[in-house]
C-alpha positions as CSV (number, residue, x, y, z in Angstrom):
1,X,0.0,0.0,0.0
2,X,2.8,2.4,0.9
3,X,4.7,1.5,-2.3
4,X,1.6,2.4,-4.4
5,X,1.4,5.6,-2.4
6,X,5.1,6.3,-3.3
7,X,4.5,5.6,-6.9
8,X,1.4,7.9,-7.0
9,X,3.4,10.5,-5.2
10,X,6.2,10.3,-7.8
11,X,3.7,10.6,-10.6
12,X,2.0,13.6,-9.0
13,X,5.4,15.2,-8.3
14,X,6.4,14.7,-11.9
15,X,3.1,16.2,-13.2
16,X,3.4,19.1,-10.7
17,X,6.9,20.3,-11.9
18,X,6.6,23.7,-13.5
19,X,7.5,24.1,-17.1
20,X,9.7,27.2,-16.5
21,X,12.3,25.1,-14.6
22,X,15.3,24.1,-16.7
23,X,17.5,21.1,-15.9
24,X,21.0,20.8,-17.0
25,X,22.1,18.0,-19.3
26,X,23.2,15.0,-17.2
27,X,23.2,11.3,-18.2
28,X,24.0,8.7,-15.5
29,X,26.2,5.8,-16.2
30,X,24.8,2.3,-17.0
31,X,25.9,0.8,-13.6
32,X,24.4,3.6,-11.6
33,X,21.2,3.4,-13.7
34,X,20.9,-0.4,-13.1
35,X,21.6,0.0,-9.4
36,X,18.9,2.7,-9.1
37,X,16.4,0.9,-11.2
38,X,16.7,-2.5,-9.5
39,X,16.6,-1.0,-6.0
40,X,12.9,-2.0,-5.5
41,X,12.7,-5.5,-6.9
42,X,9.6,-6.2,-4.9
43,X,7.7,-3.4,-6.5
44,X,8.1,-3.2,-10.3
45,X,6.1,0.0,-10.5
46,X,8.7,2.0,-8.6
47,X,11.4,0.6,-10.9
48,X,9.5,1.6,-13.9
49,X,9.0,5.1,-12.5
50,X,12.8,5.3,-11.9
51,X,13.5,4.3,-15.5
52,X,11.2,7.0,-16.7
53,X,12.8,9.7,-14.5
54,X,16.5,9.0,-14.4
55,X,17.5,9.4,-18.1
56,X,15.9,12.9,-18.2
57,X,16.4,14.6,-21.5
58,X,18.0,18.1,-21.8
59,X,15.3,20.7,-21.5
60,X,16.1,24.2,-22.5
61,X,14.8,27.1,-20.7
62,X,14.5,25.3,-17.4
63,X,16.2,26.9,-14.4
64,X,16.8,25.2,-11.2
65,X,17.6,27.5,-8.2
66,X,18.0,24.8,-5.6
67,X,21.3,24.2,-4.1
68,X,21.3,21.1,-1.9
69,X,23.5,20.5,0.9
70,X,23.9,17.0,2.5
71,X,24.2,16.7,6.2
72,X,25.0,13.5,8.1
73,X,21.7,11.7,9.1
74,X,20.6,11.9,12.7
75,X,18.3,9.1,13.6
76,X,17.5,8.4,10.0
77,X,16.7,12.1,9.2
78,X,17.6,13.7,5.9
79,X,17.8,17.5,5.8
80,X,18.9,19.2,2.5
81,X,19.9,22.9,2.8
82,X,21.5,25.5,0.8
83,X,25.3,26.1,1.0
84,X,25.1,29.9,0.8
85,X,23.3,32.1,3.2
86,X,19.8,33.0,2.1
87,X,16.4,31.3,2.1
88,X,16.5,27.5,2.3
89,X,14.2,24.6,2.2
90,X,14.6,21.9,4.9
91,X,13.0,18.5,4.5
92,X,13.3,15.9,7.3
93,X,11.8,12.4,7.7
94,X,12.1,11.0,11.2
95,X,11.6,7.3,11.2
96,X,10.9,5.6,14.6
97,X,13.3,2.8,15.3
98,X,11.0,1.0,17.7
99,X,8.5,-1.6,16.4
100,X,5.7,-1.3,18.8
101,X,2.2,-2.8,18.6
102,X,0.9,0.5,17.1
103,X,-1.0,-0.3,13.9
104,X,0.0,2.9,12.1
105,X,2.6,5.6,12.3
106,X,1.8,9.1,13.3
107,X,1.8,11.6,10.4
108,X,4.0,13.9,12.4
109,X,6.7,11.2,12.8
110,X,6.9,9.9,9.2
111,X,5.8,12.2,6.4
112,X,4.3,10.8,3.3
113,X,6.6,10.1,0.3
114,X,4.5,12.5,-1.9
115,X,5.2,15.4,0.4
116,X,9.0,14.7,0.6
117,X,9.3,14.4,-3.2
118,X,7.3,17.5,-3.7
119,X,9.5,19.4,-1.3
120,X,12.7,18.1,-3.1
121,X,11.5,18.8,-6.6
122,X,9.7,22.1,-5.8
123,X,11.5,25.2,-6.8
124,X,12.9,27.3,-4.0
125,X,12.4,31.0,-4.3
126,X,15.4,33.0,-3.4
127,X,16.4,36.6,-3.5
128,X,19.5,38.1,-4.9
129,X,22.6,36.6,-3.3
130,X,25.8,38.6,-2.8
131,X,29.1,36.8,-2.1
132,X,32.0,37.9,-0.1
133,X,33.6,39.6,-3.1
134,X,30.4,41.4,-4.0
135,X,29.8,39.4,-7.1
136,X,27.2,40.5,-9.5
137,X,23.7,38.8,-9.8
138,X,24.6,37.5,-13.3
139,X,27.6,35.5,-11.9
140,X,25.4,34.0,-9.2
141,X,22.8,33.1,-11.8
142,X,25.4,31.5,-13.9
143,X,26.9,29.5,-11.0
144,X,23.5,28.1,-10.1
145,X,23.1,26.6,-13.5
146,X,25.5,23.8,-12.5
147,X,23.8,21.6,-10.0
148,X,25.4,19.0,-7.8
149,X,23.4,16.0,-9.3
150,X,25.5,13.5,-7.3
151,X,24.3,15.0,-4.0
152,X,20.7,15.2,-5.3
153,X,20.8,11.5,-6.4
154,X,22.3,10.5,-3.0
155,X,19.6,12.5,-1.2
156,X,16.9,10.8,-3.3
157,X,18.4,7.3,-2.6
158,X,18.6,8.0,1.1
159,X,15.0,9.3,1.0
160,X,14.0,6.1,-0.9
161,X,15.8,4.0,1.7
162,X,14.0,5.7,4.5
163,X,10.7,5.3,2.8
164,X,11.5,1.7,2.1
165,X,12.4,1.0,5.7
166,X,9.2,2.8,6.8
167,X,7.2,0.8,4.2
168,X,8.8,-2.4,5.4
169,X,8.1,-1.7,9.1
170,X,4.5,-0.7,8.1
171,X,4.1,-3.9,6.2
172,X,5.4,-5.9,9.1
173,X,3.1,-4.1,11.5
174,X,0.3,-4.6,9.0
175,X,1.0,-8.3,8.8
176,X,1.1,-8.5,12.6
177,X,-2.1,-6.6,12.9
178,X,-3.7,-8.8,10.2
179,X,-2.5,-11.9,12.0
180,X,-3.8,-10.6,15.3
181,X,-7.1,-9.6,13.6
182,X,-7.3,-13.0,12.1
183,X,-6.5,-14.7,15.4
184,X,-9.1,-12.6,17.2
185,X,-11.6,-13.3,14.5
186,X,-10.9,-17.0,14.8
187,X,-11.1,-16.8,18.6
188,X,-14.4,-14.9,18.3
189,X,-15.7,-17.5,15.9
190,X,-14.5,-20.3,18.2
191,X,-16.1,-18.5,21.2
192,X,-19.3,-18.0,19.3
193,X,-19.3,-21.6,18.2
194,X,-18.5,-22.7,21.7
195,X,-21.3,-20.6,23.1
196,X,-23.6,-21.8,20.4
197,X,-22.5,-25.4,21.2
198,X,-23.1,-24.8,24.9
199,X,-26.5,-23.3,24.1
200,X,-27.4,-26.2,21.9
201,X,-26.1,-28.7,24.5
202,X,-28.1,-26.9,27.2
203,X,-31.2,-27.0,25.0
204,X,-30.6,-30.7,24.3
205,X,-30.2,-31.3,28.0
206,X,-33.4,-29.5,28.8
207,X,-35.3,-31.3,26.1
208,X,-33.8,-34.7,27.3
209,X,-34.8,-33.8,30.9
210,X,-38.3,-32.9,29.8
211,X,-38.6,-36.1,27.8
212,X,-37.3,-38.0,30.8
213,X,-39.8,-36.3,33.1
214,X,-42.6,-37.1,30.8
215,X,-41.5,-40.7,30.5
216,X,-41.2,-41.0,34.2
217,X,-44.6,-39.5,34.8
218,X,-46.1,-41.8,32.2
219,X,-44.4,-44.8,33.9
220,X,-45.6,-43.7,37.3
221,X,-49.1,-43.3,35.9
222,X,-49.0,-46.7,34.3
223,X,-47.7,-48.2,37.5
224,X,-50.4,-46.6,39.6
225,X,-53.0,-47.9,37.1
226,X,-51.6,-51.4,37.3
227,X,-51.5,-51.2,41.1
228,X,-55.1,-50.1,41.3
229,X,-56.1,-52.9,38.9
230,X,-54.2,-55.5,40.9
231,X,-55.7,-54.3,44.1
232,X,-59.2,-54.4,42.6
233,X,-58.5,-57.9,41.3
234,X,-57.2,-59.1,44.7
235,X,-60.3,-57.6,46.4
236,X,-62.5,-59.4,44.0
237,X,-60.6,-62.7,44.7
238,X,-60.8,-62.1,48.4
239,X,-64.5,-61.5,48.2
240,X,-65.1,-64.6,46.1
241,X,-62.9,-66.7,48.5
242,X,-64.8,-65.3,51.5
243,X,-68.1,-66.2,49.9
244,X,-66.9,-69.7,49.1
245,X,-65.5,-70.1,52.7
246,X,-68.8,-69.0,54.1
247,X,-70.6,-71.6,52.0
248,X,-68.1,-74.3,53.0
249,X,-68.2,-73.2,56.7
250,X,-72.0,-73.3,56.7
251,X,-71.9,-76.7,55.2
252,X,-69.2,-78.1,57.4
253,X,-70.0,-76.3,60.6
254,X,-71.7,-79.3,62.1
255,X,-69.0,-81.8,60.9
256,X,-66.3,-83.3,63.1
257,X,-62.7,-83.7,62.2
258,X,-63.2,-87.3,61.3
259,X,-66.1,-86.4,59.0
260,X,-64.0,-83.8,57.3
261,X,-61.2,-86.2,56.7
262,X,-63.6,-88.7,55.3
263,X,-65.0,-86.0,53.0
264,X,-61.5,-85.1,51.8
265,X,-60.8,-88.8,51.1
266,X,-64.2,-89.2,49.2
267,X,-63.9,-86.0,47.2
268,X,-64.1,-86.4,43.4
269,X,-62.7,-83.1,42.3
270,X,-59.9,-80.7,43.1
271,X,-62.3,-78.0,44.2
272,X,-63.9,-80.3,46.8
273,X,-60.6,-81.4,48.1
274,X,-59.5,-77.7,48.4
275,X,-62.8,-76.8,50.1
276,X,-62.8,-79.6,52.6
277,X,-59.1,-79.4,53.1
278,X,-59.3,-75.7,53.9
279,X,-62.2,-76.4,56.3
280,X,-60.2,-79.1,58.0
281,X,-57.1,-76.9,58.3
282,X,-59.2,-74.1,59.7
283,X,-60.8,-76.5,62.1
284,X,-57.4,-77.8,63.3
285,X,-56.0,-74.3,63.5
286,X,-59.1,-73.1,65.6
287,X,-58.7,-76.2,67.8
288,X,-54.9,-75.5,68.3
289,X,-55.7,-71.9,69.0
290,X,-58.4,-72.8,71.5
291,X,-56.1,-75.3,73.1
292,X,-53.4,-72.8,73.4
293,X,-55.8,-70.3,75.0
294,X,-57.1,-72.9,77.5
295,X,-53.5,-74.0,78.3
296,X,-52.5,-70.4,78.8
297,X,-55.5,-69.7,81.1
298,X,-54.7,-72.9,83.1
299,X,-51.1,-72.0,83.4
300,X,-52.1,-68.5,84.4
301,X,-54.4,-69.8,87.1
302,X,-51.8,-72.4,88.3
303,X,-49.1,-69.7,88.4
304,X,-51.4,-67.3,90.4
305,X,-52.2,-70.2,92.9
306,X,-48.5,-71.0,93.1
307,X,-47.7,-67.4,93.8
308,X,-50.4,-67.4,96.6
309,X,-49.0,-70.5,98.1
310,X,-45.5,-69.2,98.0
311,X,-46.6,-66.1,99.7
312,X,-48.5,-68.1,102.3
313,X,-45.4,-70.4,102.8
314,X,-43.2,-67.4,103.3
315,X,-45.6,-65.9,105.8
316,X,-45.9,-69.2,107.7
317,X,-42.1,-69.6,107.6
318,X,-41.7,-66.1,109.0
319,X,-44.3,-66.8,111.7
320,X,-42.5,-70.1,112.6
321,X,-39.2,-68.3,112.9
322,X,-40.8,-65.7,115.2
323,X,-42.4,-68.6,117.3
324,X,-39.1,-70.3,117.5
325,X,-37.4,-67.2,118.7
326,X,-40.2,-66.5,121.2
327,X,-40.2,-70.2,122.4
328,X,-36.4,-70.0,122.8
329,X,-36.7,-66.8,124.8
330,X,-39.5,-68.3,126.9
331,X,-37.6,-71.5,127.5
332,X,-34.6,-69.5,128.6
333,X,-36.8,-67.5,130.9
334,X,-38.5,-70.7,132.3
335,X,-35.2,-72.4,132.8
336,X,-33.9,-69.3,134.6
337,X,-37.0,-69.3,136.9
338,X,-36.8,-73.0,137.4
339,X,-33.2,-72.8,138.3
340,X,-34.0,-70.0,140.7
341,X,-36.9,-72.0,142.2
342,X,-34.7,-75.1,142.5
343,X,-32.1,-73.1,144.3
344,X,-34.7,-71.6,146.6
345,X,-36.1,-75.1,147.2
346,X,-32.7,-76.5,147.9
347,X,-32.0,-73.6,150.3
348,X,-35.3,-74.1,152.0
349,X,-34.8,-77.9,152.3
350,X,-31.3,-77.2,153.8
351,X,-32.7,-74.7,156.2
352,X,-35.5,-77.2,157.0
353,X,-33.1,-80.0,157.7
354,X,-31.0,-77.7,159.8
355,X,-34.0,-76.6,161.8
356,X,-35.1,-80.2,162.2
357,X,-31.7,-81.1,163.5
358,X,-31.7,-78.3,166.0
359,X,-35.2,-79.1,167.1
360,X,-34.4,-82.7,167.6
361,X,-31.5,-81.9,169.8
362,X,-33.6,-79.7,172.0
363,X,-36.5,-80.8,174.2
364,X,-39.2,-78.8,172.8
365,X,-42.7,-79.7,171.7
366,X,-43.7,-80.8,168.2
367,X,-45.6,-77.6,167.6
368,X,-42.8,-75.3,166.4
369,X,-41.4,-77.7,163.6
370,X,-44.9,-78.2,162.2
371,X,-45.3,-74.4,162.1
372,X,-42.1,-74.2,160.2
373,X,-43.2,-76.9,157.7
374,X,-46.4,-75.1,157.2
375,X,-44.6,-71.8,156.5
376,X,-42.3,-73.4,154.0
377,X,-45.1,-75.3,152.3
378,X,-47.0,-72.0,152.1
379,X,-44.0,-70.4,150.4
380,X,-43.4,-73.3,148.0
381,X,-47.1,-73.5,146.9
382,X,-47.1,-70.5,144.5
383,X,-43.8,-71.7,143.1
384,X,-45.3,-75.0,142.3
385,X,-48.3,-73.3,140.7
386,X,-46.0,-71.2,138.6
387,X,-44.0,-74.3,137.6
388,X,-47.1,-76.0,136.4
389,X,-48.2,-73.0,134.4
390,X,-44.8,-72.9,132.7
391,X,-45.0,-76.6,131.8
392,X,-48.5,-76.0,130.3
393,X,-47.2,-73.1,128.3
394,X,-44.3,-75.3,127.1
395,X,-46.7,-78.0,126.0
396,X,-48.8,-75.4,124.1
397,X,-45.8,-74.0,122.4
398,X,-44.7,-77.5,121.4
399,X,-48.2,-78.2,120.0
400,X,-48.2,-74.9,118.0
401,X,-44.7,-75.7,116.7
402,X,-45.8,-79.1,115.6
403,X,-48.9,-77.5,113.9
404,X,-46.7,-75.0,112.1
405,X,-44.3,-77.7,110.9
406,X,-47.2,-79.7,109.5
407,X,-48.6,-76.6,107.7
408,X,-45.1,-76.0,106.3
409,X,-44.9,-79.5,105.0
410,X,-48.4,-79.3,103.5
411,X,-47.4,-75.9,101.7
412,X,-44.2,-77.4,100.5
413,X,-46.0,-80.4,99.1
414,X,-48.6,-78.2,97.4
415,X,-45.9,-76.1,95.8
416,X,-44.2,-79.2,94.6
417,X,-47.5,-80.5,93.1
418,X,-48.1,-77.2,91.4
419,X,-44.6,-77.1,89.9
420,X,-45.1,-80.6,88.6
421,X,-48.4,-79.6,87.0
422,X,-46.8,-76.6,85.4
423,X,-44.1,-78.8,83.9
424,X,-46.7,-81.2,82.6
425,X,-48.7,-78.4,81.0
426,X,-45.5,-77.0,79.4
427,X,-44.7,-80.4,77.9
428,X,-48.2,-80.7,76.6
429,X,-48.0,-77.2,74.9
430,X,-44.7,-78.2,73.3
431,X,-45.3,-81.7,72.2
432,X,-48.9,-82.5,72.9
433,X,-51.2,-84.3,70.5
434,X,-53.9,-82.3,68.5
435,X,-57.5,-83.2,69.4
436,X,-60.8,-81.5,69.0
437,X,-61.7,-79.4,72.0
438,X,-65.2,-78.1,72.5
């Protein structure tokens, strides 16, 4: 793009050259011409333009009042100027050395090729020049007819090199921007395709979920209908079976187990076998249930009676223990009183014997010893009565003890019998024979 702009700038510059400017006759050599023409091999239009411009014919009547002065380039800047003092035209092209990510160069940093070529080829207006030796204007005009074409060509080549470098950098930046733009476009396309794919996938998921929900609801509805139909069928079967059982029960209510067995043996069809067999099984189950209930009631009554007997036995045992303790205490008390009475009796007998011995030794009448015997007998009488009472109490306690022992033996025997009965009932419940119980 920049090369086309350079070519167009050259054409415009060529067309804009005024006719009153005269160029001196100058023909470049063949090597210089080839080197200048083949400079831009990448762009044949620029080479063609150089071929047309370099072998310029001698034009009469053209004056060129531009004196170029070459200065050393500073950061790729070309500044032509006049040698002598006077008005001058300065043209600079500052090319940035950095290749940043900026897509385009600023117009202030790199001027266009058309403007540079116009500035170079444009005539420079100048006033009358006076040298140091005060030469005449005619001598100055004659000196300016001879131009330094070598410096002009060098300046043009440097300008073309600068433009070529700028064009190359712009092309590289353009390629980078195009690649980045292409990459961003591809990324946007991929992102759009990805978003579209996500959207399509989400739509497919929603549609699949909706279909799944509908299928699930239809299956649930079908399962509910099948369940209702099965329940209705079962209810009908139960009603029919109950009606049949009622008929069979009404027919076989008065029959015994032996009769039902005979009916099962004499049955001619499977239905009759099932009917009488079910009736027989129900009768046996009812008999077993009744037997279990009766056995449970009997066991409950026996266990209650056993508990009562055990409580009575414990009470009698407690009373017996108390009676034994009381009898022991009473026996000890009676033994103590008896020992005391015996001691008193022995003392009295000893005193009586001593008194008798004393009385026999003395010559006294028989009256005093008899009075002593009477007094001792009077004192021993209540003791004998008390002794008799204690013996009677002892006999009563022994009788009561014997009675308690007999009651204890009876209670123990009754408890043993009840426990034996409970064991027998348990054995009957576990392995007893089945029989009809009314």
